[in-house]
C-alpha positions as CSV (number, residue, x, y, z in Angstrom):
1,X,-26.7,39.5,12.7
2,X,-25.4,40.1,16.3
3,X,-25.5,43.2,18.5
4,X,-22.3,45.1,18.4
5,X,-20.8,46.3,21.7
6,X,-19.0,49.7,22.2
7,X,-15.6,48.1,21.7
8,X,-16.6,46.6,18.3
9,X,-16.8,43.1,19.6
10,X,-19.9,40.9,19.5
11,X,-21.3,39.4,22.7
12,X,-19.7,36.1,21.6
13,X,-16.2,37.7,21.5
14,X,-15.8,37.9,17.7
15,X,-14.6,41.3,16.5
16,X,-17.1,43.1,14.2
17,X,-15.9,43.9,10.7
18,X,-14.3,47.2,10.1
19,X,-14.9,48.9,6.8
20,X,-16.5,47.4,3.7
21,X,-17.4,43.7,3.9
22,X,-19.9,41.3,2.3
23,X,-22.0,40.2,5.3
24,X,-23.9,37.0,4.6
25,X,-27.7,37.4,5.1
26,X,-28.8,34.7,7.6
27,X,-31.1,34.5,10.6
28,X,-28.7,32.3,12.4
29,X,-27.5,33.7,15.8
30,X,-24.1,32.5,17.1
31,X,-24.9,30.1,20.0
32,X,-28.6,29.8,19.3
33,X,-28.5,26.0,19.6
34,X,-26.3,26.2,22.7
35,X,-27.3,24.8,26.1
36,X,-26.2,26.9,29.0
37,X,-26.2,26.1,32.7
38,X,-24.1,25.2,35.7
39,X,-22.8,22.0,37.2
40,X,-22.1,23.0,40.8
41,X,-19.7,25.9,40.6
42,X,-18.8,25.3,36.9
43,X,-20.7,27.0,34.1
44,X,-21.1,25.5,30.6
45,X,-22.2,26.9,27.3
46,X,-22.2,24.0,24.8
47,X,-23.5,23.4,21.3
48,X,-26.2,20.8,21.0
49,X,-25.5,18.2,19.5
50,X,-21.8,18.8,18.5
51,X,-20.5,18.8,22.1
52,X,-22.6,15.9,23.2
53,X,-21.9,13.6,20.2
54,X,-18.2,14.3,20.0
55,X,-17.6,14.3,23.8
56,X,-19.5,11.0,24.2
57,X,-17.6,9.4,21.4
58,X,-14.2,10.4,22.8
59,X,-15.1,9.2,26.3
60,X,-16.3,5.9,24.8
61,X,-13.1,5.6,22.8
62,X,-10.9,6.1,25.9
63,X,-12.8,3.4,27.8
64,X,-12.7,1.0,24.8
65,X,-9.0,1.4,24.3
66,X,-8.3,0.9,28.0
67,X,-10.6,-2.1,28.4
68,X,-9.5,-4.0,25.3
69,X,-6.0,-2.8,24.4
70,X,-5.1,-5.8,22.3
71,X,-8.3,-5.7,20.2
72,X,-7.9,-1.9,19.9
73,X,-4.3,-2.3,18.7
74,X,-5.3,-4.8,16.0
75,X,-8.0,-2.5,14.8
76,X,-5.7,0.5,14.7
77,X,-3.1,-1.5,12.7
78,X,-5.7,-2.6,10.2
79,X,-6.9,0.9,9.8
80,X,-3.4,2.2,9.1
81,X,-2.7,-0.4,6.4
82,X,-6.1,0.0,4.7
83,X,-6.1,3.8,4.5
84,X,-2.5,4.3,3.5
85,X,-2.5,1.6,0.8
86,X,-6.0,2.4,-0.6
87,X,-6.0,6.2,-0.5
88,X,-2.3,7.2,-0.9
89,X,-3.1,8.7,-4.3
90,X,-6.0,10.7,-2.8
91,X,-3.9,12.3,-0.1
92,X,-1.1,13.2,-2.5
93,X,-3.5,14.6,-5.2
94,X,-5.5,16.6,-2.7
95,X,-2.3,18.2,-1.1
96,X,-1.2,19.2,-4.6
97,X,-4.5,21.0,-5.1
98,X,-4.1,22.9,-1.9
99,X,-0.6,24.2,-2.9
100,X,-1.8,25.3,-6.3
101,X,-4.8,27.0,-4.8
102,X,-2.7,29.0,-2.3
103,X,-0.3,30.1,-5.0
104,X,-3.2,31.2,-7.1
105,X,-4.5,33.4,-4.2
106,X,-1.1,35.2,-4.1
107,X,-1.1,36.2,-7.7
108,X,-4.8,37.1,-8.3
109,X,-6.7,40.2,-7.2
110,X,-8.3,38.1,-4.5
111,X,-5.1,38.7,-2.5
112,X,-6.1,42.3,-1.9
113,X,-9.1,41.4,0.3
114,X,-8.4,42.3,3.9
115,X,-9.5,39.9,6.7
116,X,-11.7,41.7,9.1
117,X,-12.8,44.4,6.6
118,X,-11.1,47.0,4.5
119,X,-10.1,49.1,7.5
120,X,-9.1,46.4,9.9
121,X,-5.7,46.5,11.5
122,X,-3.7,43.4,12.7
123,X,-4.2,42.4,16.3
124,X,-0.7,41.1,16.8
125,X,2.8,42.2,15.7
126,X,4.7,40.0,13.2
127,X,6.9,38.6,16.0
128,X,4.0,37.6,18.2
129,X,2.1,36.3,15.2
130,X,5.0,34.1,14.0
131,X,5.7,32.9,17.5
132,X,2.2,31.6,18.0
133,X,2.0,30.1,14.5
134,X,5.2,28.1,14.9
135,X,4.5,26.9,18.4
136,X,1.1,25.6,17.4
137,X,1.9,24.5,13.9
138,X,5.0,22.4,13.9
139,X,6.7,22.5,17.2
140,X,6.9,19.0,18.5
141,X,7.2,17.6,15.0
142,X,10.3,19.7,14.2
143,X,12.0,18.6,17.5
144,X,11.1,14.9,16.8
145,X,11.9,14.7,13.1
146,X,14.6,17.5,12.7
147,X,17.4,15.0,12.9
148,X,15.6,11.7,12.5
149,X,13.9,12.2,9.2
150,X,16.9,13.4,7.1
151,X,19.0,10.6,8.6
152,X,16.3,8.0,7.9
153,X,15.9,9.1,4.3
154,X,19.6,9.3,3.8
155,X,20.1,5.8,5.2
156,X,17.4,4.2,3.1
157,X,18.5,6.1,-0.1
158,X,22.2,5.1,0.1
159,X,21.1,1.5,0.9
160,X,19.4,1.3,-2.5
161,X,16.3,-0.6,-3.6
162,X,15.1,-4.1,-2.7
163,X,12.5,-6.0,-4.6
164,X,10.5,-9.1,-3.6
165,X,7.9,-10.7,-5.9
166,X,8.0,-7.6,-8.1
167,X,7.3,-5.2,-5.3
168,X,9.8,-2.8,-3.7
169,X,10.3,-3.5,0.0
170,X,12.8,-0.8,0.9
171,X,11.8,2.6,2.3
172,X,14.0,4.8,0.1
173,X,12.3,7.8,-1.7
174,X,12.0,7.6,-5.5
175,X,14.8,5.5,-7.1
176,X,17.2,5.7,-4.1
177,X,20.9,6.6,-4.5
178,X,22.7,3.4,-3.8
179,X,26.3,3.9,-2.7
180,X,26.4,7.6,-3.7
181,X,26.7,9.7,-0.5
182,X,26.3,13.1,-2.1
183,X,23.2,12.0,-4.1
184,X,21.7,10.3,-1.0
185,X,22.1,13.5,1.0
186,X,20.4,15.6,-1.7
187,X,17.6,13.1,-2.0
188,X,17.2,12.7,1.7
189,X,17.0,16.4,2.3
190,X,14.6,16.9,-0.6
191,X,12.3,14.3,0.7
192,X,12.4,15.8,4.2
193,X,11.6,19.3,2.9
194,X,8.8,17.9,0.8
195,X,7.1,16.8,4.0
196,X,7.7,20.1,5.9
197,X,7.5,22.7,3.2
198,X,4.8,24.1,0.9
199,X,2.3,21.2,1.2
200,X,1.6,21.2,5.0
201,X,1.5,24.9,5.2
202,X,-0.9,25.1,2.3
203,X,-3.2,22.7,4.1
204,X,-3.1,25.0,7.2
205,X,-3.6,28.1,5.1
206,X,-6.7,26.8,3.4
207,X,-8.5,26.1,6.7
208,X,-7.3,29.3,8.4
209,X,-8.3,31.5,5.5
210,X,-11.7,30.0,5.3
211,X,-12.4,30.5,9.0
212,X,-11.1,34.0,9.0
213,X,-12.9,35.1,5.9
214,X,-16.3,33.8,6.8
215,X,-16.1,34.9,10.4
216,X,-14.3,38.2,10.3
217,X,-15.6,39.5,7.0
218,X,-19.0,37.8,6.5
219,X,-20.3,37.6,10.0
220,X,-20.6,33.9,10.6
221,X,-19.5,31.9,13.7
222,X,-15.8,31.0,14.0
223,X,-16.4,27.4,13.4
224,X,-15.7,24.9,10.6
225,X,-19.2,24.7,9.3
226,X,-19.4,28.4,8.5
227,X,-16.9,28.0,5.6
228,X,-19.5,25.9,3.8
229,X,-22.4,28.4,3.8
230,X,-21.6,29.4,0.1
231,X,-22.1,25.7,-0.9
232,X,-24.9,24.5,1.4
233,X,-26.6,27.7,2.5
234,X,-28.5,27.7,5.8
235,X,-28.4,23.9,5.8
236,X,-25.0,24.3,7.5
237,X,-26.8,25.2,10.7
238,X,-28.4,21.7,10.7
239,X,-27.0,18.2,10.5
240,X,-24.8,19.0,7.5
241,X,-22.9,21.4,9.7
242,X,-23.1,19.2,12.8
243,X,-21.3,16.4,10.9
244,X,-18.6,18.8,9.6
245,X,-17.9,20.1,13.1
246,X,-17.9,16.7,14.7
247,X,-15.4,15.5,12.1
248,X,-13.3,18.5,12.8
249,X,-13.3,17.7,16.5
250,X,-12.2,14.1,15.9
251,X,-9.5,15.1,13.4
252,X,-8.2,17.8,15.8
253,X,-8.1,15.6,18.9
254,X,-6.5,12.6,17.3
255,X,-4.0,14.8,15.4
256,X,-3.0,16.4,18.7
257,X,-2.8,13.1,20.5
258,X,-0.3,11.8,17.9
259,X,1.9,14.8,18.4
260,X,1.6,14.5,22.2
261,X,2.6,10.9,22.0
262,X,5.7,11.7,19.9
263,X,6.6,14.5,22.3
264,X,6.2,12.2,25.3
265,X,8.5,9.5,23.9
266,X,11.1,12.0,22.9
267,X,11.0,13.8,26.3
268,X,11.3,10.4,28.0
269,X,14.3,9.5,25.8
270,X,16.0,12.8,26.6
271,X,15.4,12.6,30.3
272,X,16.8,9.1,30.3
273,X,19.9,10.3,28.5
274,X,20.5,13.1,31.0
275,X,19.1,11.8,34.3
276,X,18.6,8.1,33.8
277,X,14.8,8.4,34.0
278,X,13.4,4.9,33.1
279,X,12.1,4.5,29.5
280,X,8.7,3.0,29.1
281,X,4.9,3.5,29.1
282,X,4.7,4.3,32.8
283,X,7.1,7.2,32.5
284,X,5.4,8.4,29.3
285,X,2.0,8.4,31.0
286,X,3.4,10.4,33.9
287,X,4.9,12.9,31.5
288,X,1.7,13.3,29.6
289,X,-0.3,13.7,32.9
290,X,2.1,16.3,34.3
291,X,2.4,18.3,31.1
292,X,-1.4,18.2,30.7
293,X,-1.7,19.6,34.2
294,X,0.7,22.5,33.1
295,X,-1.4,23.0,30.0
296,X,-4.5,23.4,32.2
297,X,-2.8,26.3,34.0
298,X,-2.1,27.9,30.6
299,X,-5.8,27.3,29.6
300,X,-6.9,29.3,32.7
301,X,-4.6,32.1,31.8
302,X,-6.1,32.5,28.4
303,X,-4.7,33.2,24.9
304,X,-2.6,36.3,25.6
305,X,-1.5,35.3,29.1
306,X,-0.9,31.6,28.3
307,X,-0.2,30.5,24.7
308,X,1.2,33.8,23.5
309,X,3.7,34.0,26.4
310,X,4.8,30.4,26.1
311,X,5.0,30.6,22.3
312,X,7.3,33.6,22.4
313,X,9.5,31.9,25.1
314,X,9.7,28.7,22.9
315,X,10.5,30.7,19.8
316,X,13.4,32.4,21.6
317,X,14.7,29.1,22.9
318,X,14.4,27.4,19.5
319,X,16.2,30.2,17.8
320,X,19.0,30.1,20.4
321,X,19.4,26.3,19.9
322,X,19.3,26.7,16.1
323,X,22.0,29.4,16.1
324,X,24.1,27.4,18.6
325,X,24.1,24.2,16.4
326,X,24.7,26.3,13.3
327,X,27.7,28.1,14.8
328,X,29.4,25.3,16.7
329,X,28.6,22.7,14.0
330,X,30.0,22.6,10.4
331,X,28.7,26.1,9.6
332,X,29.9,26.5,6.0
333,X,28.7,22.9,5.2
334,X,25.3,23.7,6.7
335,X,24.8,27.0,4.9
336,X,25.7,25.3,1.6
337,X,23.4,22.4,2.4
338,X,20.5,24.9,3.0
339,X,20.9,26.3,-0.5
340,X,21.6,23.0,-2.2
341,X,18.6,21.4,-0.4
342,X,16.3,24.1,-1.7
343,X,17.4,23.3,-5.3
344,X,17.1,19.6,-4.6
345,X,13.6,20.1,-3.3
346,X,12.6,22.0,-6.5
347,X,14.2,19.4,-8.6
348,X,12.6,16.4,-7.0
349,X,9.2,18.1,-6.2
350,X,7.3,16.9,-9.3
351,X,8.4,13.3,-8.7
352,X,7.8,13.4,-5.0
353,X,4.3,14.9,-5.4
354,X,3.3,12.5,-8.2
355,X,0.3,10.5,-6.8
356,X,0.2,7.8,-9.5
357,X,2.5,5.0,-10.8
358,X,5.0,5.2,-8.0
359,X,7.4,2.3,-7.2
360,X,8.5,3.6,-3.8
361,X,5.3,2.4,-2.1
362,X,6.7,2.2,1.4
363,X,8.0,5.8,1.3
364,X,4.8,7.1,-0.4
365,X,2.4,5.3,2.0
366,X,4.4,5.1,5.2
367,X,5.8,8.6,5.1
368,X,4.0,10.9,2.7
369,X,0.4,9.6,3.1
370,X,0.8,9.6,6.9
371,X,2.2,13.1,6.9
372,X,-0.5,14.5,4.7
373,X,-3.2,12.9,6.9
374,X,-1.4,14.2,10.0
375,X,-1.3,17.7,8.7
376,X,-4.9,17.5,7.6
377,X,-5.9,16.3,11.0
378,X,-4.1,19.2,12.5
379,X,-5.6,21.7,10.1
380,X,-8.8,22.5,12.1
381,X,-6.7,23.1,15.2
382,X,-3.9,25.0,13.5
383,X,-6.2,26.7,11.0
384,X,-8.6,28.0,13.6
385,X,-5.7,29.1,15.8
386,X,-4.1,31.0,12.9
387,X,-7.4,32.5,12.0
388,X,-7.8,33.7,15.6
389,X,-4.5,35.6,15.4
390,X,-4.6,36.8,11.8
391,X,-7.3,39.4,11.7
392,X,-6.2,42.5,9.8
393,X,-4.0,40.9,7.3
394,X,-4.7,40.9,3.5
395,X,-5.2,37.6,1.9
396,X,-2.0,37.9,0.0
397,X,0.0,38.9,3.1
398,X,-1.7,36.1,5.0
399,X,-0.9,33.4,2.4
400,X,2.7,34.5,1.8
401,X,3.4,34.6,5.5
402,X,1.6,31.3,6.3
403,X,2.9,29.4,3.3
404,X,6.3,30.7,2.2
405,X,8.0,32.1,5.3
406,X,7.4,29.1,7.6
407,X,8.4,26.7,4.8
408,X,11.8,28.5,4.6
409,X,12.2,28.3,8.3
410,X,11.4,24.6,8.3
411,X,14.1,24.1,5.5
412,X,16.6,26.0,7.6
413,X,15.8,23.9,10.7
414,X,16.1,20.6,8.9
415,X,19.3,21.7,7.1
416,X,20.9,22.7,10.4
417,X,19.9,19.8,12.6
418,X,19.6,17.1,10.0
419,X,22.7,18.5,8.2
420,X,24.8,18.3,11.3
421,X,23.9,14.7,11.8
422,X,24.6,13.9,8.1
423,X,28.0,15.7,8.3
424,X,28.8,13.5,11.3
425,X,28.1,10.4,9.3
426,X,29.6,11.4,5.9
427,X,32.6,13.4,7.0
428,X,33.4,12.2,10.6
429,X,32.3,8.5,10.5
430,X,30.2,9.1,13.6
431,X,27.1,6.8,13.2
432,X,25.6,6.8,16.7
433,X,22.9,9.2,15.8
434,X,22.2,7.3,12.6
435,X,21.8,4.0,14.4
436,X,19.7,5.4,17.3
437,X,16.0,5.1,17.7
438,X,14.0,8.0,16.2
439,X,13.3,9.7,19.6
440,X,17.0,9.6,20.5
441,X,18.6,10.8,17.3
442,X,18.5,14.5,18.3
443,X,20.2,13.9,21.6
444,X,22.9,11.6,20.1
445,X,23.7,14.3,17.5
446,X,24.0,16.9,20.3
447,X,26.3,14.5,22.3
448,X,29.4,15.3,20.2
449,X,28.8,19.1,20.2
450,X,30.0,21.4,23.0
451,X,27.8,21.9,26.0
452,X,25.9,18.7,25.2
453,X,24.2,18.5,28.6
454,X,22.8,22.0,28.4
455,X,21.7,21.8,24.8
456,X,20.0,18.4,25.4
457,X,18.2,20.0,28.4
458,X,17.1,22.9,26.2
459,X,15.8,20.4,23.7
460,X,13.7,18.6,26.3
461,X,12.3,22.0,27.5
462,X,11.4,22.9,24.0
463,X,9.5,19.6,23.5
464,X,7.7,20.0,26.8
465,X,6.7,23.7,26.1
466,X,5.6,22.8,22.6
467,X,3.6,20.0,24.2
468,X,1.9,22.6,26.5
469,X,1.2,25.2,23.8
470,X,-0.2,22.5,21.5
471,X,-2.5,21.1,24.1
472,X,-3.7,24.5,25.2
473,X,-4.2,25.8,21.7
474,X,-6.0,22.6,20.7
475,X,-8.3,22.8,23.7
476,X,-9.2,26.4,22.7
477,X,-10.0,25.4,19.2
478,X,-12.1,22.3,20.0
479,X,-13.9,24.3,22.7
480,X,-14.8,27.0,20.1
481,X,-16.1,24.3,17.7
482,X,-18.2,22.6,20.4
483,X,-19.5,25.9,21.8
484,X,-21.1,26.8,18.4
485,X,-18.5,29.3,17.4
486,X,-18.3,31.2,20.7
487,X,-14.7,32.1,21.6
488,X,-15.4,33.1,25.2
489,X,-17.1,30.0,26.4
490,X,-16.6,29.0,30.1
491,X,-13.0,27.9,30.9
492,X,-14.1,24.5,32.4
493,X,-15.1,23.4,28.9
494,X,-11.7,24.0,27.5
495,X,-10.2,22.2,30.5
496,X,-12.4,19.2,29.7
497,X,-10.9,18.9,26.2
498,X,-7.4,19.5,27.5
499,X,-7.8,16.6,29.9
500,X,-9.2,14.3,27.2
501,X,-6.4,15.2,24.7
502,X,-4.0,13.8,27.2
503,X,-6.2,10.8,27.9
504,X,-6.5,9.9,24.3
505,X,-2.7,10.1,23.9
506,X,-2.2,7.9,26.9
507,X,-4.6,5.2,25.8
508,X,-3.2,5.1,22.3
509,X,0.3,4.7,23.7
510,X,-0.8,2.0,26.1
511,X,-2.7,0.0,23.3
512,X,-0.9,-2.9,21.6
513,X,0.3,-0.7,18.7
514,X,1.9,2.1,20.7
515,X,3.0,4.9,18.3
516,X,1.5,3.0,15.3
517,X,-1.9,3.3,17.0
518,X,-1.4,7.0,17.1
519,X,-0.5,7.1,13.5
520,X,-3.5,4.8,12.6
521,X,-6.1,7.1,14.2
522,X,-4.7,10.3,12.7
523,X,-4.6,8.9,9.2
524,X,-8.2,7.5,9.6
525,X,-9.6,10.8,10.8
526,X,-7.6,12.7,8.2
527,X,-9.3,10.8,5.3
528,X,-12.8,12.2,5.5
529,X,-11.5,15.6,6.5
530,X,-9.6,15.8,3.2
531,X,-12.9,15.9,1.4
532,X,-14.0,18.7,3.7
533,X,-10.8,20.7,2.8
534,X,-11.4,20.2,-1.0
535,X,-14.9,21.6,-0.6
536,X,-13.5,24.4,1.5
537,X,-11.4,25.7,-1.5
538,X,-14.5,26.1,-3.5
539,X,-16.2,28.0,-0.7
540,X,-13.2,30.3,-0.3
541,X,-13.3,31.2,-4.0
542,X,-17.0,32.0,-3.7
543,X,-16.4,34.1,-0.6
544,X,-13.5,36.1,-2.1
545,X,-15.4,36.7,-5.3
546,X,-18.2,38.3,-3.2
547,X,-15.7,40.5,-1.3
548,X,-14.1,41.6,-4.6
549,X,-17.4,42.5,-6.1
550,X,-18.1,44.6,-3.1
551,X,-14.7,46.3,-3.4
552,X,-15.5,47.3,-7.0
């Protein structure tokens, strides 16, 4: 399909398969629809019409939200209510399918297929691979919700249920646990792990596996549309594929903007706690602008010199902070909570994942539906990024590592940070963290531990560096999609997307809805992309069957 260089890399930067693979027979050339040229000193190599349509829509969105913030805020609020209330069953049902599909891949012979060909070897060590995976996949979210979510679910569960006109108005998961502290802790931790365990990582694994399989094994461009060739054939190179890739750009950009908004509010809150920096939109805009500028430097340095270095730095800092809280906090309690929370998660999993006949509508729609849409919106970004760094792994190794191991680390993180805050409430009567705003809960929990100033500063640094790696990685992924699958397109294109990720986060924060506007856009773009992911499972099955037939 493409001419192989001496180093075994195509002219577009995608490694050629090594060993036996099932190459798809197509006349399509990577980048054949691209438009190349220069604007002054800056070169460009963009896919027509994916870059043009998605770029124009994003620019128009930014100007609309800035020009009419009140109207935009009302629209975002309407979107959030409509999608979460009307399609909660769809999000939950689809996420269950993704988990079951991934578990199936582990136990079937399909797991023996090696990404990149039968003789391919991994490009990165396990340490480097996990570091990039965590920094891109969950970083800001873990910092924002590590304390706040277990505390929120505990508080709503112990408060019991409330019913008005036959409808529950409380936010407790399932049937709550009114007045029972131990049961409220178990239910709160189970609900938290449900949102950060198997389901989100299964969503990421589906997209990542599809991209890696059809690019590294079957010779197609590293772009979302390639995964649908087994279903639509060469029609994916036309408007069917254009629509899929444009949806992926929208989902990725708004998913990232939501995370960047959360990160900015938490960094602002932490800087206010430590240094008295004013809290408000102005400070958050300055933070997003400065951090976007830092991300631009990382963009210029590239994957190995930028994201990889920052990811490993952040992984080390996060591990140190985790160990510190574990050792100076109620260590025995936290270790016991880790184990008991896993059993609670398994116990409550069928009920929490049930998409029909639920009474806990606020929890199901406001928490779970939002989370699943958020993860699905992040999936093109995280999935493509994971695919970029996962060549050489077998499907079984890939799914186990992407699905099970990160889930366990998320459980440990939530158990240590959330568990410390829960212990402060239940055993010590310290309720400051429980009563604080979401973005402040982490810092209020750290306040009563030794070296609070230092650990709070480390927490802020982690948020900021996660911010940078997410922006850089997201820019790389969107640029790959809008460059027709090329992974070595001119750097200014990636800089364009990096700047507009920050711009979208800013205008959404400045609109009337604030953080709710961020949530509204992510859940709205996540809805159509859920359909894309369901079709992707069918395509993966077809692709793996072709690889297995070749192996025989």
